N, C-alpha and C positions, 0 to 999 in steps of 0.2 A: 504493500500499500504505500508505504514512503516513497519508493523506488518511482512509482506512477505518479505519485504527487509532484516530484524531484521533475518527472519527464515532464507533466503538464505545465510545472512552472517555467521549464526550459523552454518550452515550445511558445508559452506566451511572450517570455523574453524575445526569442528568435521574431515571431510575429510583430511584435513591437518595433524594434530594430529595422527590420525589413518595410514596416510603414515608414520609419523614418528616414529611411535611405530612398522613397519614392522619389522621381525626378517631377519639377514642375515645369510647365511651359511658359516663357514670357516673349513679350513685344519687346525688343531692344531695337532703341532709334540710335541712329549715327549722326554726325554733324553731315552735311551735305558734302560731296566729292569725296568720301571715305572709300578707298578701293574695297571691293568685295575681299579680297584676300586677306586684307587686313582685318575686317571684320571678323573674318573665321578664325582666326588666328589668335585673336584677343580672346575670343569666347573659350577656343580650347583650352585656353591654358587653364581656364577655370572648370574644366571638364563640361563644358556646353556643347550641345550638339546642334548645328543649324538645321531646323526643318524646311525653312521657306523663306523665300527672297520677298520683300516687299518692297519694291523700289520707289514704289507710289511716295512712299513717307521716308523715305532712305532709312529702312528698317528689317530686320528679320524675324522670324518665330524662331526660340531657340527653347531647348531642353537643356534643364540643369540638376545636378543630385540636389536635393532638398537643402543640404547642409551650406550652399552656396546664396548666399543674400544679395539683397537688391545692392546695397553700399558697395558689396564685391565685384558686381555687374557695373557698376557707376563709374568704380574707379579704372576700368578697361581703358585704352586709348580711343579718342573719339567718339565715344557713347555720351548722349545727352538727356537720355531717359528711358527708364525700363517701366514695364505695366505688366500686370498677370494678364495672359491669354484666356480670360475667360470664358468657360462654356455656358450660356444660360438661354433660358428660354424665350424666344421674340414675339409669338405670335399667340402668348397664352392669354385668353379674355380675363382673369382674376388670379392673384395671389392664392396660394392654395390657404392661409390664416386671413378671413376676410373680417375687415373691421366693420363695426357697427352701422357705420356712414355708407359701407359699400353696399350691403347686407339691404338696407332700406331703399337704396338708389336703385339696387337690382329688383327690389318687390316691386318698386312703382315701375320699373320700364317692363317687368312682366304685364302688369295691368294695362300698360299702354302698349304693349304688345311690341316693342323694340328691343327685347333683351339681348345681348351678344355674347350670351354664356355660348361656347361652342358647341352646341347641341343641334345642327340646321336638320330642317325637314329632309325625308328621304332624299335620295337622289332620284330623279325620272328621267324617260329615254328624250329623243329630241321632240323638241316643241311641234304644234301645228305652225304655219307660215303666219297667222293671226298674231302671234303671240312674240314674233322674234324682236320688235325693239320694245326691251323694257322699260318700268318707268323711270327709272335713273338716267337713262340715255335720252328719252323724250325731256325729263326735267331740265337737262342741260343744252336742249334744244340743239342736239348734235347736227341733226341732217341738215340744217339751216344752211351749213357749213359744206356739205358734200357736194355741191355744184361747184364749190371752188377748189377743196382740198378734202380727202377722207383718209389723209397721211400718207399717201403713197412716197415710197424713198426715203421717207422718217422712220429713223433706228429708235427701238423703245428697248431698253434694257428690264428684265423685270429680275429686280434680285429677290429671290424669295426660296420657297420650297421646290423650286424645280418649275416643269411643266409638260404635260399630257401633250405633245407636240401630234401625236396622231389622233387627235380628236377631230371629228369634222368641220368644227367650227374654227380650227386652228392652224391646221397643217398646212393650208395655203399660205397663211401669213409667216409661219414660222421660218425662221431665219439662219438658227446657229444659236450657240449658247455653250455655256461652261460649267461646269462642275467644280466647284470649289474645295468639296468634301473628298472627292477621289477624282483626278484629273484623266483617268483610265476610263471613265464612265461618263455616259452622257448625261446631260442635266434633267432626268427625268424624275416628274414629280412623284413622291411618294406619300403626300399626305395630303393633298388637295387644295392648298391653299394659294398657291402659286399659279395653279389651272385655272383658279375663279376668277384670281387678279387680272389675269391673261385674257380672258375673255370679254371683261369690261371694257379694258383696253382697246383689243383690235381682233375680236370674232367677227369672221368674215359676214358679210350681207350676202346672202343666198337665199333668202325667202325660208328657212327653217331654224330651227334652235334660237340663238340670241345673236343680235350684234352689237357691236364694240363700238366706243365712242369714236374711232378714227379706224375704220373697220380695213382699210388697206397699209396699215402701218406696217412695217418689217417687224416683227416680234422677236427678242433674242432672252432666252431662258437661261438665267443664272441661280445656279443653285450653291445656296449657301448655309442652307437650314434641314436638318435630317426630317424625318417621318413624325417626329414628335415637335418638329416646329422649333428647336433649339440648334445653335452653331456657337462657335468661337469666335472671339471679336475678329483675329485675323482671318477665318474665312468670308466674313464680311467686308474688310478689307482689301483682300483677295478678289471678292466679287468687284469691288469701286473699282480697284485696280484693271480690273479686265474689260470693263466698260471704255475707262479712258483709253487702253491700248487700241480697243478695237470702235472708237470713236462714236460710240452712242450719241445720239442726238439728247436723246429723256432717259431718264430712268426712273422707276419705281419701288420706293422700297416700302410695305406695310409692314413693318416691323418696327418694334419698338422696346426700350426700357426705361426704369425710372432713372437710374443711373448713366452719367456719361462715361467717354473714354476719350483720352487725349490724343490715344493712335488712330481710333475713326474720326474725330473732328478733324485730324490732319488730313487724312483721303477724301472727308466729305470739302475741307476748302481746295486739295488737289483737282479734284474732280470739276470742283466749279471753274475753279480757274483755266482748266483745259479744254472747257466750254460744256460740259454736260450740265442739261438742266435736271436737277433733282426733287422727285416728288415724293415726299412721305407723311404716312400715317400718324397723325398727331397722339393716337393713342387712347384706350380704351376703360380708363379707371376713373373718369368724370373729374380728374385732379389736373395738375400741372401738364403741358404738354410734355410729351415723352422725349429720348434721344433716340436716333438722330435728327428726330424733324424739329428737335430744338436750336440746333445750330443757323444762322443768321443765314448761310447758303442753300438752306435746304425750302422748299415750299411745302408750308406745315397745313396739313389739311385737317378740317373738323368734320364732323357727321350731321347729315339734317335729315328728318323722316318724310313721308310723303305729304305732311303737314306743313312743311317750309318750318319745323321746329329746329332745335338743335337735338340732336338725340341723346336721351339722358347719359348713356353710358361715356358721349366724347368727351377726350380731354378736351381742354380750351386755356387759354392763355394770351398775351400780347404778340406771340408768335404766331398766332392761326394766321395764315396768307388767306384763306379761300374756304367755303364749305361747299359740300358737294353729297350727293345723296347716298346714305351709307345704310339704312334699315330694309329688310328683306329684300336682298337686291340678289336676283335670278342670274344665275352664268355657268361659264363651263366648269365642268369637275371632272375630277379621273373617271377612264373607261368609257368615253365617248358621253357621258350623263352631263344632268344639270343638278343645280342645289341652290338655294334662298339661303343666303348668309348674310349677317349682320355687322357691321364695326367699320373703326374708320378705315379699317384695312380694304372694306368697298368704296369708302369715298376717295381717297385717295386715288386709283386707277382712273376714276371719272376724269382729275384733275390732269392725269398723268397723259390721257388721250386728248383733252382740251390741248394741252401743251404740244402736242402732236400734230395736231391741228394748227396751232398757232405757228408752228416751226414750216410745216407746209405752206401756211400761207406767208412765209416771209421773215419771220422772226428768226435770226442768226446766232443769238447769244443769251445765256440764262438770264441777263439783265432784260432782254430786248423780249423774251417770253414771257418774264414775269410783268412786264408793263403791260404787254398785249392781256394780258390773263386779267388783270386789274382795268385796263380801260373796258374788258368785256363784261364785267361782274356787275350783278345788280343786288342791291343790298335786301336782305329779306328781313329788315325790321330787328334784327339782333343786335346784342353788343358786339363793339370789334372783337372784342376776345375771345367772342364764339362763333364770327364769323369772316373775321378779317374784311376784305373788300368786297365779300358777299358770293355769290353763286354767279359762276359764268354760262352766261349763254354766248352758245359757238355762232348764233348767228351774227354777233356783234365782233365777232373774229374776225371775220370778211368784209365787212360795212365798207 
């Protein structure tokens, strides 16, 4: 018995030591112009292993033994910042532990019919032609711009869970993509969220299923989140980096977190500087605007319902640029199906589609796109913190 107890204690100690010796993954940023060879050499001296290069922000993702602390890494030549490469859930409707205020808001939302807890209606097959244009696309008056532009030639990157690019409403407009989680695999959606977002932006107009705001835009799937809607900071940055390298005109990011990341902020700033218009979901927690939508280079979008009220779940604040339909939005889903979902995740792609129409109508820079959208927006009579400039009318984009 004594020997068994000793063996158990020894096993426990070994387990603790093993846990303490596990590696941690960090984003290490260097001063601009530092050669890659010097980056790697400095980190190797600490036992670091470089996993991915992130040249957009002069950084790498590296794995270090737990005994290596942040000051150790900062002491390496040319290192100017270190950040934990956190893996978080970016499209979860609400945290597991709900504060009373959220519960009260959610109950009110359920009564109003606009609760965004990720419990969608069952998937359905292709709809009859009469239902092709959903209420959100009608509300932003998308078809009023189509005689001038349907988004043809405009490249829209969808940084999300991937896309079911075999879907009958998406395959004609799918132009390629990238899987930041596994470069050897295609960016196929295993969650459904990214496919739903893609349909709102650019589902084809073919008399069946649904139609997007910009039905001839070129859609690019950039998979940065897994089947659970989770992803590392470095995957988000890698996805933004791909969008810049492949010259996306517009990027939609229907994802968010209450906490910011210095590395992601740098990537957003770099993408904006490179000429990418960044449209982002404000968040679904009824509180302040989430990150990265809160960064000034982002176009943060709040969600409205069919009565032109702000959705009860929608985040709000001075960073809100526009409001768009985000309650009970029917769109494409995995397996060639359709689902109705609610959230600022659904509002943001309406504005991304409108941004694609703005580019098609002649706006050439992120600043010009924002100005065009602002000029085309109509107030819903809400507070600026709820609607920003208002709801964009596509007909005004081509006047």
